[in-house]
N, C-alpha and C positions, 0 to 999 in steps of 0.2 A: 654495445647494449644487446642483451639477449632478446631473441625474437619472442613476441607475445603470443600466447595461446588464445584462441577464440573458442567460446562455448560451442561444442560440436552440434548441438541440437538445432542450431539455426539453419543448417543446410536442409532440414526436413520441413522448414516453414514454407508456406506457399508464396508465390509472387503476389505482391500488392502493387498493381500498376495504376497510377492515378494520372490522368491527362489534363489536369486543371491548368498546366502551364504549356500546353501543347502548341507547337508551331512547326514550321518546316525546317528549322535549323538543326534540330536533333542534338546529339551529343557525341563527342569523340575524345576519349582519354587514352593517350598512348603511355604505356608503362614499360620502362627498360630496367631490368633487375640483373645486376651482375651476380653470377653464381646460380641462376635459375635456368633450367633447360627443359623444354618440351614437357610441359605440365599443364593440367587443367586448373584454371584460376577463376575466381568469382568476384563480382562486384555486389556488395551488400549494403544495406543502409539501416540506420537506427530508426526505430519508430516506437516511442514510449520506452519501455524497459526491455525491448527485444530487438533482434536484428532479422532482417528479411532479405532474401535473395533477389537481386535485380537483374544480373546479367552473368553470362558464362562465356569464357573464351579460352583458347589454348595459347600458351607461350611457345615461341619457336626455339630453335636450338641456341639462339643467341640471347635468350631471356627477354625477348620483345613480345608484348601482348597488347592488344587493343580492345577496348570496350567502346562500342559505338551503336547508335540506333537512330531511327528517323524522328523520334519524339523526344522532346527535352525531358530531362529528369526533374523530379520535384527537388528543389533545393534542400540540402541537409548535410549532415555528416555521414560520409560513406566509408566503407571498409574495402580495401583490396585484400582478398583472402587467398593465400598461397598454400601449397602442399604442407602437410603437417599442422594445419590449422594456425599457421602464422599469418599475421595480418598487420596492416597499418591503416591509419585513417587519413582521409583527404576531405577538403571542403568542396562541395559541388554547389555553386550558387548561380549567379547570372551568367558568368563565363563557363561554358561547358565544353570548350575545345582547348585542351592544354595537354602538355606532356610532362613526364617526370622520370628521373633516374635515381636509383639507389642500389644498395647491396644487400644480399641475403645476410641476415644476422646483424646488420648495422643500418636498419631502416631509417632511424631518426638522424644519426650522425652524418650519413652519406646522402641524404635526400636533397635533391635539387629540382626546381620546377622551371618550365618555360611557358610563358604566356599565362601565368597564374600568380600575380603579385600577392594575393591574399594567402594562398597556400605557402608561398615562399616565406612570407612573414610569419605565418603560423608555425612553420618548422624552425625558423630562427628563434621564435619564442620557446618552443619545446626544448631546443638545445640549451637555451639560456636557463630555463627552469631546471633542467637535468643537471647542469653544471652547478647551480646553486644548491641543489639537493645533495650532491656529492660533497659540497663545501660544508654545509651545515649539519650533515648526518653525524659525523664524529662529535660535533659540539653538543648536539642533543643527547647523545649517549653520555658524554662527560657530565652534562648537567644533572643527570639522574644518578650519578655515582655517589655513594655515601661519603667518600673521602674528598670530594670537591669542596674547596674552601669557599666561604661566603664571598670573598673578594673575586675569586674566579667565576663564581656563579653570576655576579653582577656583570663581569666582563663578557661572559658567554651570552647573557640575555641581551646585552647591547649589540653584540655582533649578529644575533638572530633577528633582532628588530631591524638592523640595518639591511640584512638580506631580504627580509620581508618587504621593506620599503623599496628596494631595488626591483623586486618582482612586480610590485604595484606600478612602479614607474615604467617598466617594460610593458605591462598591460596597457597603461595609458598611451604609450607610444603607438601600440597597435590600434587602439580604439580611435585615436586621432587620425591615423592614416586610413582607416576603413570604418568610418562612422556608421555606415549602414550595412556593414558586413555581418555575415552570420556568426562568425567567431566572436565579434564584438558583442553581439547579443548574448552569447554564451558566457563571456567573461563578466558582463554586467549582471547576469542572472546569478552567478556564483558569488557575487559580493554580498557579504553580510550587511544587513541594514544597520546604520549607525544609530545607536541608542545611548542616551546619557546614562550615567551611573544612577544607581537606585535613589540617590539623593538623601542618604542617611548622614547627617552631620556628625563629624568626629567629636565635636564639643557642643552638644545640644544646649539650647537656652534653658536656664534654671526654671523649674516649675512647669516646663512644657514637655509632655511625654513624647517619646519617639515611637511612631508606629512603623516598625520595620516591614511588617507584612503589607501595609498599604503602599509603602514605597516600592516594594518589589512588584506588587500588582500593577502599579503605574508603569513600571519599567517593562513588564511583560506585555501590557496593553500596547505600549508604544512599539515594541518589537513586532507584535502581531500585525499592527496597523501598517507598518512599513515593509512587511515581509515581501510583498509583491510589487514594490515600487519600481524595481528594475526589470520587470517583465512586461514586454509588449504583447498584449493578448491579441493584437491584430496581426501578428506575424506567425503564420503557421509553420515557418521553417523550424521553429523551436521544437515542434513535435518530432522532427526527424533528427533530434539529438537526444542524448540521455538526460539532459538537464531538466526539461519541463516535467517529465514524469517523476523524476527524483524530488523535485520541489513539491509537487502535489502530494506525494507519498509522505514526505517529511512534515508538511504543514498539517495534513489531516490526521496523521497518526502520532505526531510528536509535539507539535506546537499547540494545536487546538485542544482544549480540555475535552476529554472523552465522555461527554454527557450528550445524549441524543439531541436535545433541544438546541444545545450550543453548536453541535456539528451541523445540524440542519440550517441554522441561521448563517453559518459561515459558508456552507455549500451554496446556498442561494446567492450569497454575496459574490462568490467567485464565478458562479454561472453567469451572473449579470456582466461581470468583466469579460467573460469569454464570448459574449454575444458579438464582440467586435470582429469575429472571424468564424465562419461556419465550421471550418475544420477543427479549430480550437474548441468551439462550442460542443461539437460532437465528442471530442476526446474527453473534455471535462465531465460531460454528462456520463459517458461510459465509465470513466475512472471512479467517480463518486458513487455510482450505483453498484459497480462491481466491488469496490472497497468496502461498502457497507454490507453487502450480501456475504462477503467472505470474512468479515470481522468476527473475532472470537470474543469480543467484549459484549457482555450482556446488555441488551437493549438497543444495539445498533441496527437491528432489523427495522426499527422505527424510521431510521434514515433511509433505508432501502425502500420502504413503503412510501415515504414522502417523495423520493426521487421518481418513483414509478408513477404515482398519482399526478405529480406536478408537471413532469416533463414528457413521460411516455404516453400516459392515458389522455393527456390534454392535446396530443397531436404535435407537440414541439419536436419530438424525436422523429423527424420526417424521414430519416434514413433507415428506420427499422422496418423490415418486411412484416406484413400483416400476421403471418403465422408466428413469428418470433414475438411480435408485440402482444399477441393473445397469450402466449406462454408466460411472458414476463408479468402481464397484468394478473393472470390467474395466480401466479406465485405470490404476488403482493397481496392480493385479496385473501389468500389463504392465511397469510401471516398477520394481517391487520387485526383480526379479533384476538390474537394472542399477544399483542403488544403490552408491555408493562404498563399498569395503570388501568387497563381494560378489565371488565368483568369476565371471568373465565367462562368459556362456553359450557353450558350444562350438558351432561351426558347421563342417560339412564342405563344403569348397568344391572348385572344379575349377581345375587349372592349364591353361596354354595347350595342353599335350599331352593334356588330358582325364583326367589322373590326379587322384585325390581327395587332398585335404590337409586334415587337421583342425587347427583353430586351436590346440587344446590340445596338439598334437604338436610345435608350434614351440617350441624352447627359446631363451630370450633373457632377459637380465637386465632389459631394458625392451622391451616389445613395443607398438608403435603399431598400432592397427587404424584403417585409413583407408578410409572408404566414399566413392566418387567415381564420376564418369563423364566421358567426353571432351568432352561438349557443355555441361557445367555451367560458366557464366561464372566463378563464384567458384572452382571447382575449378582453372580454368586459372591462377589466381594462387596457390592453395595448393599444388598439386602440385609446382611447381619449388622452392618454399620448403621443403617437407617433404623433397624429394630432397636438397637441400643440407644440411639438418639431419642426415639419415641418413648422408651421406658424412662429416660432421664427427664423428658420434657412434658409428658402427658398430663402431669398434675398442674402444669402451667397453661393448659388449654390447647395443647398440640394434638392433632389427630392426623392419621395417615389414611388416605383413600387409595388403596393399592389395586391397580388395574392390571390383571394378568392378560397378556396379549396372545398367548398360545392357543392352539385349537384343541389340544389334548386336555380334557377336563381332569382326567385322573392324575396326570402329571402335576397339574396346578394344585389339586387337593393334597397330593403326597408332599409336594414342596412346602405348602403352607404348614403342614404338620411337622415336617423335619426342622423347619426354621422356627417353629413355635410362634407363628405370626398371629398375635391377638389384636391386631388393628383391623380396619375395615377391608375385607377381601372381596373383590368383585371381578367379574370378567364378562365378556360379550363375544362368545365364540364366533358368531355369525356377523359381527360388526353391525348389528341393527341400529346402534346408536350413532354410527358414523364417527366413532371416537378417533379412528386413525387419521381421517382428514381434518377433523375439528382441532386436533392437537398436533397436526403436522408431524406425525410419527414416522420418521425414516430410519431411526436407530434407537436402541434401548441399551441400558436403562435411561429413562427420561424423568426428570424431577421438576415439578412446579411448586411454588410456595404461594398460597393465597392468604389474605387476611380474613377477618370475620365477615366482611361483606362480599367475599368471593372475588375480590380484586387481586389481579396478578401482581405479586410483589417481586418475584424473581422466577427465573426459569432456566432450564438447561444448566443446572449448577450441581455442585457436589454436596454430599452430606455435611461436610465440614462448613461449607458456605451457608447452608441452611441454618445450622446451629449458630453461626456468627450473627446472622441477620436476626434470628429470633431473640437471641440473648441481648443484642443491641436494642431491639424494639421494646423488649420488656423493661430494660433499664431506663430507657427514655420516657416510658409511660408511667413510671413509678411516681 
């Protein structure tokens, strides 16, 4: 087996030392690697979707290296990292005094442990899965070849199903031998929830219509409800494996319908499950808040605001330092007025003639707020596209409130004439209106779409998306 490469950036990450399992036993892991000589080696661990450095040691001329310390390690999946960013994984759980031997370039095939039955069984499982992978690989390739006969396809599928069953049986053997082991928790977490078929009868009863969509909705709901059945939220060992973060990411970005209210409901449900363990609770809160803040899906800032108000500003995020808490709260409070469905903040701007004009005084069925400047490269592409949309839709009640953000008034006037912008053109050179903070302007161009009541319909979207929304709204209101 070829040595595996580890992502190089992990060596730059800081030590994360947690003493929640501290006692006087400490840890000692002796590693003997044939083919390794006098090299610096590392012990790292998974946390979420990253890896962090735990310990460093030197291998002697015979390939012997020892990781040891006076404090016990937090149980989890650890990585022994060797020169050339090659690595292999080990389980560090209750027993933290053990040894292992292997060979460079043959980590899994040659791996043997002493005083670590769970690791020995773990590598026996890896060898079994590897052998099965080599066995079924050619069959999967043959299955997708165009000239494979139907009879052979049935035969291949039967063999693949048999191999899958053998892997499941091997997993069950491990889980029976180590019912409370960390890798057992990992195997359980990776099992897909069992969900019955959608329930669409092949021969429906006469006169009774078949609602396929309703059947699929029921199946989806069952899958969602069972998604977390195999996760023990009271066990923070799962945080130090890749599996828990992966499941959170999959659930909230692929399983849950991406509607803010739905995501908020599910977020609160999973947070309640996570209360079983302080460390799991902390991680779930962090993930959900960070995931919402970084989301590129319109409207997910409502999830971020909810998380901050519900858990940070309420005092439940007990681990957050006051300075960071203030920063997070300020960010949420800046975003809150801009959530979809809220009334857009009013801003009083200035026309070319120096007259004031309030955003809320502009009457329109659909009002586009456009923040831009003449030197912005992307604005040079968006401005003509928005102008053309305006000309196509202005007879249907569309207006544009174009806010120029630059300080050079002459550039603004020149650009307005060059682009032939006959919509509402305003600016506020000295930011007297506070428009930059009110509309959270950290990059331009920036587009908002409001309805006739100045309610925010959409934001941070493209010209094409604006046209789609307006066209759909007009058709629905006919």
